[in-house]
Backbone as CSV, one residue per row, in Angstrom:
resi,resn,N_x,N_y,N_z,CA_x,CA_y,CA_z,C_x,C_y,C_z
1,MET,-171.999,-48.940,-41.585,-172.504,-48.413,-42.836,-172.385,-49.512,-43.885
2,ALA,-173.414,-49.692,-44.655,-173.428,-50.725,-45.691,-172.619,-50.291,-46.905
3,VAL,-172.219,-51.263,-47.679,-171.482,-50.983,-48.913,-172.487,-50.761,-50.033
4,GLY,-172.292,-49.714,-50.826,-173.196,-49.391,-51.919,-172.698,-49.927,-53.248
5,THR,-173.447,-49.639,-54.281,-173.063,-50.013,-55.635,-172.416,-48.818,-56.310
6,ARG,-172.067,-48.972,-57.561,-171.441,-47.868,-58.308,-172.353,-46.655,-58.425
7,ASP,-173.659,-46.880,-58.364,-174.620,-45.784,-58.502,-174.850,-45.029,-57.198
8,HIS,-174.260,-45.490,-56.130,-174.478,-44.872,-54.832,-173.359,-43.901,-54.472
9,VAL,-173.729,-42.934,-53.677,-172.772,-41.956,-53.151,-172.968,-41.879,-51.637
10,ILE,-171.990,-41.326,-50.955,-172.135,-41.069,-49.523,-172.804,-39.711,-49.372
11,ARG,-173.908,-39.688,-48.642,-174.679,-38.463,-48.454,-174.590,-38.014,-47.009
12,ARG,-174.731,-36.721,-46.805,-174.775,-36.155,-45.458,-176.219,-35.901,-45.074
13,ARG,-176.568,-36.233,-43.858,-177.910,-35.947,-43.361,-177.980,-34.576,-42.709
14,CYS,-176.840,-33.931,-42.537,-176.814,-32.579,-41.980,-176.397,-31.602,-43.087
15,LEU,-176.457,-30.327,-42.811,-176.143,-29.317,-43.824,-174.696,-28.850,-43.785
16,ASN,-173.904,-29.403,-42.897,-172.510,-29.000,-42.761,-171.662,-29.777,-43.768
17,ARG,-171.164,-29.093,-44.799,-170.399,-29.768,-45.862,-169.134,-30.446,-45.373
18,SER,-168.570,-29.958,-44.304,-167.324,-30.551,-43.817,-167.560,-31.642,-42.774
19,CYS,-168.809,-31.962,-42.493,-169.137,-32.970,-41.486,-168.737,-34.370,-41.966
20,ILE,-168.070,-35.104,-41.098,-167.698,-36.488,-41.420,-168.114,-37.444,-40.300
21,LYS,-169.041,-37.023,-39.462,-169.521,-37.895,-38.392,-170.254,-39.079,-39.015
22,PRO,-169.877,-40.295,-38.665,-170.520,-41.477,-39.259,-172.037,-41.486,-39.094
23,GLU,-172.536,-40.970,-37.958,-173.988,-40.979,-37.757,-174.702,-39.959,-38.642
24,HIS,-173.967,-39.067,-39.289,-174.559,-38.089,-40.202,-174.429,-38.507,-41.662
25,LEU,-173.812,-39.654,-41.926,-173.580,-40.116,-43.293,-174.486,-41.292,-43.617
26,GLU,-174.905,-41.364,-44.875,-175.699,-42.495,-45.340,-175.451,-42.706,-46.821
27,ILE,-175.798,-43.874,-47.301,-175.630,-44.194,-48.714,-176.909,-43.836,-49.448
28,GLY,-176.770,-43.219,-50.606,-177.909,-42.855,-51.434,-177.446,-42.619,-52.852
29,SER,-178.303,-42.021,-53.638,-177.981,-41.743,-55.041,-177.755,-40.247,-55.233
30,GLN,-177.227,-39.898,-56.388,-177.059,-38.483,-56.718,-178.427,-37.808,-56.792
31,ALA,-179.436,-38.554,-57.252,-180.798,-38.009,-57.297,-181.287,-37.672,-55.883
32,ASP,-180.959,-38.517,-54.907,-181.309,-38.219,-53.514,-180.664,-36.910,-53.073
33,ASN,-179.406,-36.727,-53.433,-178.703,-35.486,-53.090,-179.400,-34.279,-53.693
34,LYS,-179.803,-34.379,-54.944,-180.482,-33.259,-55.613,-181.817,-32.962,-54.951
35,ARG,-182.568,-34.006,-54.592,-183.843,-33.795,-53.895,-183.604,-33.067,-52.573
36,ASP,-182.548,-33.456,-51.868,-182.212,-32.771,-50.614,-181.893,-31.303,-50.871
37,ASP,-181.110,-31.028,-51.907,-180.763,-29.642,-52.243,-182.013,-28.822,-52.523
38,TRP,-182.919,-29.376,-53.326,-184.147,-28.657,-53.660,-185.014,-28.452,-52.424
39,ALA,-185.100,-29.458,-51.580,-185.901,-29.333,-50.358,-185.310,-28.264,-49.446
40,ASN,-183.999,-28.255,-49.291,-183.357,-27.239,-48.449,-183.558,-25.853,-49.035
41,TRP,-183.449,-25.724,-50.345,-183.667,-24.444,-51.010,-185.107,-23.974,-50.785
42,ALA,-186.060,-24.891,-50.907,-187.474,-24.549,-50.737,-187.765,-24.067,-49.318
43,TYR,-187.004,-24.551,-48.348,-187.210,-24.145,-46.961,-186.361,-22.953,-46.565
44,GLY,-185.697,-22.340,-47.544,-184.995,-21.098,-47.284,-183.538,-21.221,-46.893
45,VAL,-182.940,-22.391,-47.091,-181.517,-22.534,-46.795,-180.733,-21.908,-47.936
46,ASP,-179.798,-21.042,-47.633,-178.985,-20.363,-48.639,-178.234,-21.380,-49.500
47,PRO,-178.415,-21.361,-50.842,-177.736,-22.319,-51.722,-176.219,-22.282,-51.596
48,ASP,-175.641,-21.122,-51.245,-174.195,-21.049,-51.063,-173.750,-21.833,-49.837
49,TYR,-174.667,-22.041,-48.903,-174.361,-22.825,-47.713,-174.302,-24.305,-48.045
50,LEU,-175.084,-24.709,-49.062,-175.129,-26.121,-49.438,-173.909,-26.407,-50.191
């Protein structure tokens, strides 16, 4: 996994909040996280699950 800047966060590519598998993690921005949340919500994923 690459090292990010101060503006980067560790993001999960899966919907499991407790997941820490390295292959499910990636570096991105908080905006990326929000886009993921909105996309999951639009596809019917329960917001309480996120």
